[in-house]
C-alpha positions in Angstrom: 8.4 13.7 6.0 10.8 14.5 8.9 11.6 12.5 11.8 11.5 8.7 10.0 14.7 6.6 10.4 16.3 4.2 7.9 17.4 0.6 8.2 19.9 -0.8 6.8 19.2 -3.6 4.7 23.4 -4.5 3.3 23.1 -6.2 -0.4 19.4 -7.1 -0.6 19.1 -10.1 -2.6 15.7 -9.9 -4.7 13.4 -12.1 -6.4 14.1 -10.4 -9.9 17.3 -12.0 -9.3 19.4 -8.1 -9.2 20.9 -7.4 -5.9 20.2 -4.1 -4.4 23.7 -3.0 -2.9 23.3 -0.6 0.2 19.6 -1.3 0.2 17.7 1.7 2.8 13.8 0.9 4.4 12.9 3.9 6.0 10.0 3.6 8.3 8.6 5.7 11.7 7.3 4.6 14.6 4.5 6.4 17.1 4.2 5.1 21.0 6.4 2.5 22.7 6.3 -1.6 22.4 5.7 -3.1 25.4 7.2 -4.5 28.4 5.8 -8.1 26.6 6.7 -7.1 23.4 3.2 -8.1 22.6 1.4 -4.9 21.4 3.0 -3.9 17.6 1.1 -3.0 14.9 2.8 -3.1 11.5 1.2 -0.5 9.0 2.8 -0.6 5.5 2.8 2.4 3.4 0.1 2.3 0.0 0.8 3.6 -3.9 2.5 6.7 -4.1 1.9 6.9 -0.1 4.6 8.2 2.6 4.2 7.5 6.0 3.6 10.4 7.1 -0.1 10.0 5.0 -0.5 7.0 7.0 -0.8 9.8 10.5 -4.5 10.7 9.6 -5.9 7.5 11.6 -3.3 7.0 14.1 -3.8 9.1 17.5 -5.8 8.5 20.4 -9.0 8.9 18.4 -8.8 5.8 16.4 -8.2 2.1 17.2 -4.4 3.0 16.2 -3.5 4.5 19.4 0.0 5.4 19.9 -1.1 5.5 24.0 -1.2 1.5 23.7 0.3 0.1 20.8 3.5 0.2 19.1 3.1 1.4 15.6 5.4 0.7 13.3 4.5 2.4 9.4 7.3 0.8 7.0 8.0 2.7 3.8 7.4 0.7 0.4 10.2 0.6 -2.2 10.3 2.6 -4.7 8.2 5.4 -3.1 11.5 8.3 -2.9 12.1 7.3 0.8 12.9 3.4 1.3 15.3 2.5 -1.7 14.0 3.9 -4.9 14.7 4.3 -8.5 15.3 8.5 -7.8 17.8 7.7 -4.3 19.7 4.4 -5.6 23.5 5.1 -6.9 24.3 4.1 -9.9 24.9 1.5 -11.6 21.1 1.0 -10.2 19.7 4.7 -9.7 16.7 5.6 -12.1 15.5 3.8 -15.2 18.0 0.5 -14.1 16.3 0.3 -10.7 15.1 -3.6 -10.2 12.0 -5.1 -10.3 10.9 -5.4 -5.9 8.0 -8.0 -5.7 6.0 -8.1 -3.1 7.3 -10.8 -1.1 10.7 -8.2 -1.3 8.8 -5.7 0.6 7.7 -7.6 3.2 10.5 -9.9 3.8 12.2 -6.8 4.2 9.8 -5.7 6.6 10.1 -8.6 8.9 14.5 -7.3 8.9 13.1 -4.7 10.6 10.8 -6.0 12.3 13.2 -8.8 14.1 16.7 -7.2 13.7 15.8 -3.6 14.7 13.2 -4.1 17.5 13.3 -7.7 18.6 9.4 -8.4 17.9 8.6 -11.9 17.9 4.9 -11.1 17.3 2.8 -8.8 15.7 -0.9 -7.8 16.8 -1.9 -6.9 13.6 -1.0 -5.9 10.4 -2.9 -3.1 8.6 -2.8 -1.3 4.8 -5.1 0.5 2.1 -4.1 -0.4 -1.0 -1.2 -2.1 -2.2 -0.7 -1.4 2.2 -3.7 -4.6 2.1 -1.3 -6.6 -0.7 1.4 -6.3 2.1 -1.3 -7.2 5.0 -2.0 -10.7 2.8 1.6 -11.3 2.3 2.3 -10.7 5.5 -0.7 -13.1 7.2 0.7 -15.8 4.7 4.1 -16.0 5.1 4.3 -15.4 8.9 1.2 -16.9 10.2 3.1 -17.6 13.3 4.4 -14.3 13.8 1.0 -12.4 13.0 -2.3 -12.4 15.0 -4.7 -10.6 13.0 -4.7 -9.1 9.5 -7.2 -6.2 8.4 -6.9 -5.8 4.4 -8.4 -2.5 2.9 -9.5 -1.9 -0.5 -7.1 -4.5 -1.4 -6.1 -7.9 -2.9 -3.7 -11.3 -2.4 -3.3 -10.9 -6.2 -3.4 -8.3 -8.6 -6.2 -9.4 -10.9 -6.6 -8.9 -15.2 -8.5 -6.5 -14.8 -6.2 -4.2 -12.4 -3.2 -5.0 -14.3 -4.8 -3.8 -17.5 -5.9 -0.3 -15.8 -2.6 0.0 -14.5 -1.6 -0.8 -18.2 -3.1 3.2 -18.7 -1.4 4.9 -16.0 1.4 3.6 -17.5 1.3 4.5 -21.0 -0.2 7.7 -19.5 3.0 8.7 -17.8 5.5 7.3 -20.3 3.6 9.1 -23.6 5.2 12.3 -22.2 8.3 12.7 -25.1 10.3 14.0 -21.7 10.0 10.6 -19.8 13.2 10.2 -22.3 13.0 5.6 -21.2 13.6 7.3 -18.1 16.5 8.8 -18.5 14.3 12.0 -17.8 16.5 15.1 -17.3 13.7 17.0 -15.7 10.3 15.5 -14.6 7.9 14.8 -16.9 4.8 17.2 -16.2 2.8 16.3 -19.3 2.4 12.6 -18.2 2.5 13.1 -14.8 -0.3 15.1 -15.7 -2.1 12.7 -17.5 -1.7 10.2 -15.0 -3.0 12.0 -12.5 -6.2 12.1 -15.1 -6.6 8.8 -15.3 -6.4 8.1 -12.1 -9.4 10.1 -11.5 -11.8 7.8 -13.4 -11.2 4.9 -11.5 -10.3 5.9 -7.7 -14.0 7.1 -6.8 -17.2 5.8 -8.4 -19.5 7.4 -10.7 -21.8 8.3 -8.3 -19.4 10.0 -6.6 -19.0 12.4 -9.5 -23.0 11.9 -10.2 -23.3 13.8 -6.4 -20.8 16.4 -7.6 -19.1 15.2 -4.0 -15.9 17.3 -4.8 -18.2 20.6 -4.4 -18.3 19.4 -0.6 -14.9 18.7 -0.5 -13.5 23.0 -1.3 -13.5 22.7 -5.0 -15.3 25.1 -7.4 -15.5 22.8 -10.5 -15.1 19.6 -11.7 -12.0 20.8 -13.8 -10.7 22.2 -10.2 -11.3 19.3 -8.7 -9.2 17.3 -11.2 -6.2 19.7 -11.7 -5.8 20.7 -7.8 -6.1 16.8 -6.6 -5.3 14.6 -9.3 -2.7 16.0 -10.9 -1.5 18.2 -8.0 -1.2 14.2 -6.7 1.3 13.3 -8.8 3.6 16.5 -9.9 5.6 16.4 -6.7 6.5 12.2 -7.3 9.3 10.8 -9.5 8.5 9.1 -12.7 10.7 6.3 -12.0 10.0 5.7 -8.5 5.9 6.0 -9.9 6.9 3.0 -12.6 8.6 1.3 -9.8 5.5 0.7 -7.5 3.7 -0.2 -10.2 5.6 -2.8 -11.0 5.3 -3.7 -7.6 1.3 -3.9 -7.8 0.7 -5.5 -11.2 2.9 -8.9 -10.4 1.7 -8.7 -7.2 0.5 -12.3 -5.8 0.8 -13.2 -2.1 1.9 -17.2 -3.3 4.8 -16.1 -5.5 7.7 -17.3 -3.7 9.3 -20.5 -2.8 6.7 -21.3 0.6 3.1 -21.3 -2.1 5.2 -22.2 -5.3 2.5 -19.9 -7.0 -0.7 -21.8 -5.5 -2.6 -19.2 -4.7 -5.2 -21.5 -2.4 -2.4 -22.4 -0.7 -1.1 -19.1 0.1 -4.9 -17.9 1.3 -4.9 -21.1 3.5 -2.0 -20.5 4.7 -3.3 -17.1 7.1 -4.9 -18.4 10.0 -4.4 -14.8 11.5 -7.7 -13.6 12.6 -9.0 -11.3 9.7 -11.6 -8.7 8.7 -10.9 -8.0 4.7 -12.1 -4.3 4.0 -13.0 -4.2 0.1 -14.9 -0.7 -1.3 -17.9 -1.5 -2.5 -17.7 0.6 -5.3 -13.8 0.1 -6.1 -13.4 -0.4 -9.7 -9.9 -2.2 -9.2 -10.8 -3.8 -6.3 -13.7 -5.1 -6.8 -15.4 -6.8 -3.6 -16.2 -10.2 -6.0 -12.0 -10.7 -6.1 -12.2 -10.4 -1.8 -14.8 -12.8 -1.7 -13.4 -15.3 -3.3 -9.8 -14.6 -1.4 -11.8 -14.5 2.0 -13.5 -18.1 1.4 -10.0 -19.9 0.8 -8.8 -17.8 4.4 -9.7 -20.2 7.5 -10.4 -17.6 9.6 -11.6 -14.4 8.1 -14.7 -12.2 7.5 -15.6 -9.9 4.2 -16.8 -6.6 5.7 -17.2 -4.3 3.1 -17.2 -0.6 3.1 -20.4 0.9 2.2 -19.6 3.7 0.0 -19.5 5.9 -3.1 -16.2 6.8 -2.3 -14.7 4.3 -4.9 -11.3 3.2 -3.9 -10.4 6.1 -2.3 -13.4 4.4 1.1 -10.2 2.7 2.8 -8.1 5.9 2.5 -6.7 7.3 5.3 -8.5 9.9 6.8 -10.4 10.9 3.2 -14.3 10.6 4.4 -15.0 10.5 7.7 -17.8 8.2 7.5 -15.3 5.5 6.2 -12.6 6.4 8.4 -15.0 5.6 11.2 -16.2 2.6 9.7 -12.7 1.2 9.5 -11.9 2.5 13.0 -14.5 0.6 14.2 -13.4 -3.0 12.5 -10.0 -2.4 13.6 -11.0 -1.9 17.1 -13.3 -5.0 17.2 -10.3 -6.8 15.4 -8.1 -5.8 18.1 -10.2 -6.9 21.1 -10.8 -9.9 19.4 
């Protein structure tokens, strides 16, 4: 996590009506901006992720090659590095942290790109999961700036079913008495473990479990996989940070702004960028059907499902080599178009 930079956003007026004073956007860059200023790629983080977790697909052997491109990885608000409940001073600390929307995140990222680096054109915005939602938002808000987008396992608007899945995640986390309505003095570890267990049943497919794929990943049993991977990946997180990102996810809608006025077909139709949209074929909460409907409203988009039993994790940076290679090939094709 070392080596990242902080962009000072000043007093950030949020869509929720709050002002996040002294707002911070954490980011890391890879490669160099060329003289023409046209080789920039924006690669936002995903739910619970930080910039270093995107690094598995950044390198000379990947489409996201820092030898060719200037790759900017902005950290989403709430992820513990950018402004979050865990690092914001009173009075907007912890349970008082204001709601941050998809729009708030992407508008802040645009300020980073333009004010810090003077970039006027972006070659590609790519992201997985909530990063994909940010890619859709970039394309809709700034079509004259964004040449290409690649949303991976994410949607332009969070569906009702996806919303309900997240209600289960929230309920598991906040049922721990130690949570104390967000004013905990020690981490609600029982709730964090329970949240990991809930996630485990949704993030990969039935076929993944049927085939006991986890045994080939170095886990000795199903229980070992659930404890070491799913519980383990949440225990180091701050509960309020997770809840802040869940709110952003549940209310993600690229049309929820003055430009589109809640008209999703209008917001999708504004995405003139060349787009390859890659859902996971077995993704249980971002299913291909949602993307198919969205692509039908985008003027220059292609639906290209990841044929994998890894569910939502099929698009995750570096999770499964075969799926990573599929995504990488699509990104190379997109960047060469």
